[in-house]
C-alpha positions, -999 to 999 in steps of 0.1 A, spaced: -329 -168 -538 -349 -136 -540 -375 -125 -565 -391 -91 -570 -424 -102 -555 -407 -111 -522 -408 -149 -527 -378 -167 -514 -366 -202 -522 -368 -225 -552 -406 -228 -553 -411 -191 -551 -386 -186 -579 -404 -212 -600 -437 -196 -594 -424 -161 -602 -409 -172 -635 -438 -194 -645 -463 -165 -641 -442 -143 -663 -438 -166 -692 -463 -163 -721 -461 -183 -753 -429 -191 -772 -398 -183 -751 -362 -173 -757 -336 -174 -729 -309 -149 -735 -277 -146 -715 -251 -119 -715 -217 -117 -698 -179 -120 -701 -164 -155 -695 -131 -139 -687 -145 -121 -656 -154 -147 -631 -191 -149 -622 -200 -124 -650 -195 -154 -674 -224 -173 -658 -245 -171 -690 -223 -195 -709 -225 -221 -682 -263 -217 -679 -268 -222 -716 -247 -254 -714 -269 -267 -686 -301 -258 -704 -289 -274 -737 -286 -307 -719 -322 -305 -707 -338 -302 -742 -361 -273 -732 -389 -259 -753 -371 -226 -756 -347 -208 -779 -313 -203 -762 -289 -175 -769 -255 -170 -753 -248 -134 -764 -215 -129 -746 -206 -93 -743 -224 -82 -775 -261 -88 -771 -269 -62 -797 -256 -87 -824 -284 -111 -815 -314 -88 -818 -324 -100 -853 -318 -137 -845 -339 -134 -814 -367 -116 -832 -366 -142 -860 -377 -169 -835 -411 -152 -832 -408 -156 -795 -434 -140 -772 -412 -139 -741 -376 -131 -737 -358 -139 -704 -326 -119 -701 -301 -134 -676 -270 -117 -663 -248 -112 -633 -256 -80 -614 -250 -64 -581 -282 -69 -562 -266 -59 -529 -272 -94 -516 -253 -126 -510 -234 -143 -538 -257 -167 -557 -289 -148 -548 -313 -147 -577 -335 -117 -585 -364 -116 -610 -373 -81 -623 -397 -64 -646 -380 -41 -671 -391 -10 -652 -371 -22 -622 -337 -29 -637 -327 8 -636 -320 1 -599 -297 -29 -607 -260 -25 -613 -247 -44 -643 -210 -42 -639 -193 -51 -671 -217 -42 -700 -218 -14 -724 -243 -6 -738 -266 -14 -709 -290 -43 -709 -318 -18 -709 -308 -4 -743 -307 -40 -756 -342 -47 -743 -355 -14 -757 -341 -24 -791 -358 -58 -789 -391 -41 -780 -388 -18 -810 -387 -49 -832 -418 -64 -815 -438 -40 -794 -459 -67 -776 -429 -88 -766 -429 -99 -729 -394 -93 -715 -381 -98 -680 -347 -100 -664 -332 -126 -640 -301 -114 -622 -276 -135 -602 -255 -118 -575 -218 -125 -584 -191 -132 -558 -163 -119 -581 -161 -104 -615 -124 -100 -615 -105 -108 -647 -92 -144 -648 -115 -157 -620 -136 -189 -623 -173 -192 -616 -178 -193 -578 -195 -222 -560 -223 -199 -550 -231 -189 -586 -227 -225 -598 -253 -236 -572 -277 -208 -584 -272 -219 -620 -281 -255 -611 -312 -243 -593 -322 -220 -622 -316 -248 -648 -338 -271 -628 -366 -245 -625 -364 -239 -663 -365 -277 -669 -397 -280 -649 -414 -250 -666 -402 -254 -702 -392 -291 -703 
């Protein structure tokens, strides 16, 4: 696992996420369940629902723009956007990024871009704290299943969220 501050491993990931969360939190996933590891968001939301987190959970699929008003209606202070992205690293690696850094990340299957989505969220609430967690996919080919590497990363991430927001 990797994070933007250079921390590696579960504890570094937990520390990186914990220091970014402020106030009421929404966890927002995007992705296409028909395209292998790009569908990781739906599985993560399932794992998080089982943990009874103190957070609002949104599985936005391939149309995150349809969720802008529901997300804003939660009056959340922090939005964590989670998606598969090409980090140029090993499958299952996790990256944590500030919004300014996501222009260097390749989101393979989404149009409009996640950056446009976060810009629209920020327009609705200028002081919203938004950051992005990306997981390196193994395959985003049509008809593939989630890879073991990504499933392992999702278990780790769900455990970290349970510790922070449980």
